[in-house]
N, C-alpha and C positions, 0 to 999 in steps of 0.2 A: 809407255813406261814413265816418261818424263811427267806426264799429267798425274800419274799415281804418286810419284815422288813429291811433286809440288803440293798435292792434296795432303800427304802425310806431314810435310813441313808446316803447312798452315795449321793442321790440327795440333802439331807439337807446339807451335808458337802460341796458339790459342790456349792450350793447356797450361803452358808456362805463365802466360799472363794471368790466367784464372788462379793459379797457385800463388802468384805474387800478391794479387789482390786479397786472397784469403788470408795470407800471412799478415798483411798490413791490417786488415780488419780485426784479426785475432789479437794482434799486438795492441791495437787501440782499446779493445775490450779488456784485455788483461792488465793494462797499465794501472788502472785504479787499484786492482788487487795487489799488484807489485808494490805500489806506493804505500798501501795500507800495511803490508808485512814489513816493508822497509822502515816505516815510521815506528812500528812496534819494536823494532830491533835497535833503533837509534838511541844514543844517550840523550838526556834532557837538553843539553847544550846544543846539539845538532838539530833537534826538533824545533827549537825556538830561534834558530838562526835566521837572519834576514835574507840570506841567499842559500836556501836548502839545496844540497847536492843529491843527485839521483843514486847515491851509494853511501856506504858508511865504512869507515876504516876501523871502527871499534864497536862491533855489534855487541849488544848486551841483552840479557833476558830479564832485566830488572822490571820492565813493564809487565811482563807475564807473571812475575812473582807477586807484584802488587795486586794483580787481578785474582790470582789463585788464592791469595790470603784474605780476600774479602769474606767477611762472616756470612755464612750461608750460601756460598757460591755453588757448592755441590748440590744443595737442595734446589736452587734455582735451575741448575742444569737438568736435574731429574724431572722437575715440573715441566720444563719445555719439551723434553723428550716424551713424557707421558701425554701431554696435550697433542703434540704432533703425530705420534704413533696412533693414538685413538682416532683422531680426525681422519688420518689416511685410511685406516682400516674401515671405519664406518662409511666414509665417502665412497670408497671403492665398492663396497657391498651394496649400498643403497642406490648409487648411481648406475651400477650394472643392472640390477633388477629393474630399476625404473626405465632404463634405456631399452631393455628387452620388452617390457610391457608397452612402451610407446611405439615401438617399431613392429612388433609381431602381432599385436592385438588391435582391433578396431573397436572403439567405444565412444560414446557421446561425450563431447567436451575435450576430445584429444587435441584438436587443433588449438583450442583456447589455452589449454595447459602448456603446449609448446610455446605459444606466444608469450605467456606469462613467464616462462623460464627465461626467454630472451630478454624480456623487459626487466626482469629482476637483476640482470647483469649490468644494466645501464644506470641503476640508481647509485649515486655516490655513497661511499661508505660513511663519510662524515655526516651525511644527512640522516642516517639511520642510527647513529651512535646513541643519541639521547633517548629516542623511543625504545631502543633495545635495553638501555639501562633501566628504564621503568619496567619493561617487560621482565627482565631477569629478577628485578626486585619482587615483582608479583609472583613469579614462579618460585622464588626462594621461600615464600610463605607457605606454599603447598609441598614443595620438594626441596628441602634445604640443600641437598647435594648439588643442585643446579642454580642456586641463588648467587647473590653477590658475594665476593670474596672466596668463591669456590672455583676450582679448576673446571668443574662441570659446566659452568656458565661459558667459559672460553670454548669448550668443545662444542656446545650448542651453537654459539654464534659463528664459529668457523665452519661448521657444517652448513649452516644457513647460507653462507656466501660461497662455499666451494661446490655444493651440490648442483646448482643450476648450470654452471659451466661444465662440470663433469658429466652431467646427464646429456647436455647438448653435444658434447664431444663424442661420448660413447655411442650416442644414437647413430652417428655417421658410421662408426665401425661396425655396429650390429647390422645396420642396413646394408653394408657392403657384403655381408655373408649371404650367399644365394639361398633363396627359399627352397630350391631343389635339394640342397644339402639336408635340410630338415626333413623333407619328404622322403629322401633316400634313407635317412636314419630311422624314420617311422616305419618304412617298409621292412627294414632289418630288425624291427622289434624294439627299438629304443623308445623309451617314454620321453615325454617333453622335459621332465626334470633331468633325465640322463643326458639328453641332447644339450640342454642349457649349460650344465656344469662340466660335462666331459668333452663336448665338441665346440660349442659356441664360446665358452669361457676362454679356452686357449687361443682361439682365433682372434679374439679382440684384445689379446695381451698387450700389443703396442699402445692401444688407447688407454688401457688400465695403467700402464707404466707412466704414460705422459700425464694423466690426471693425478697419479700419486705424487709425482715430482712437484707439480704445481701446488697441490694441497699441502704437502710437507713444507715447502718454502713459505707459503702464506702463513701457516700456523707457527712455524719456527721463528720467523722474523717479526711477527706481529708485536707492535708496541701500543697502538691506539686502544685496542680492546682490552689488553692486559692492564693498561693504566686506568682504564675507565671502570672495569668490573672488579679488579683486585685492589681494594682501597686500604683496608686496615689489616688484613691477614698477611703479614710480610712473609710467612713461611710458604704461602702459595704463590708468591711472585715468580715471574719467569726471567730468563736471562736478559732480554731487552730492558726490563725494569732495573736489573742490577747495574746496568751501565750508568744509570743516573748518579751513582755514587761518585763517579769521576768528573761529573760536570759541577764544578764548584763556583761559587759567586766570585771569588777573588781571581782564580785562574784555573782553566780547564786542564786536566791531566791528559793531554793528547796521546802520550805514549800508552797509557793504560786503556784509553778509549780505542785506539787502534789494535792493541793486543787483545782486548775483549772481542772486538769485531772479527779479528782473525780466528779466535777460538770458536766464535759462533759460525764462521764460514766452514770450518772443517767438517762438522757433521753433515752439512748439506752436500759437500763434495763427496764424502764417503757414501752417502745415500745414492747420489747420482751414479757413482762408479759401480755400485752394486746392481743397479737396475738398468744401466745404459745398454748392456748387452741384450737384455730382453727387449728393449725399445727397438734395437736394430734388427735382431734376429727373429723377433716374434712373428712378423708378417711372412718372413721367408719360411719359417716352420709351418705356418698355416698353409702356404701354397703347396709345400711338399706333402702335407697331410691330405 
C-alpha cells in the first residue's frame, strides 16, 4: 500500500510541475499580446514614457477611434476577409483532393511530385516575390481579375504557398485511414465518390482544421504580397497596408499601431475558437465512427 501511495504522490508532483511549466510558457507567449492591448489602451503620454508601466490607470479608446476613422478602413477589412476566406476554402478543397490522389492512387511521377511539394516549402518567400510580380503582371494581360492591383492576384499567390504544406499535412491524415475501411465501404455498396466525401472527409477533419487555421493566418496577416501586388488601386488594399498610415516620418503613432494590431488579431482568435473544437474532437469522432 505504501508503494502505491508513493507512486501516486510522485505522479501528483509530476503533474503539478507540468502544470506550472505550462502556465509559465503560456504567460510568456501571452505577454506580447497583453502588452499590445495595454499599449492600445494607454494615453499618448504613458506610451511615450521613458519608464513604461505594465498597467494603466487611465485607459482610453482614443487609439481605436483613430483607427476606425481612417478613410476606407471598412473596405480594407472586407478585402482581408474576402482574400482569407477564399484562400481557406480553395486550399482545403484542392489539398484534400490532392492528398487523396497522392495517397490512394499509384501513378508515374508520384514520388517526384511529393518531393517537389517538399522542396517548394523550402524556398524563401522573399526570393519568389519579384518573379511572382512579373508572373501576375503577365497573367493580368490575359485575365485582368488575377492581375496586379486585383485581389485575385493575392488569392493565387497565397494558394501557391499554402497548398504544398496543406497537401503534405493532409497526406498523413489520409494515409492513417485504413484501406480496409474503404474495402468495407465498397462491399456495402458505397461508390468511391461517396466514400471520399461521406467517410474519408469527416475522418481527416483534424487535418483540415489545422490547415485551415494556418492558411487563414498566413493570408490574413500578409503584408509583403499585398504591398507588392496592390500598388495603385487603394480600394483593393488590405488591413496590413492600412497600418502604414500610422507610420509617420516625424513620429509613429504607436497607440494606433497597437490598436490596429489588436483589431487584426480579433478575427484570428474568433476563427480559431470556432474551429478548435473540431480540431480536438475530430479524431475522437473518427474513432467512434
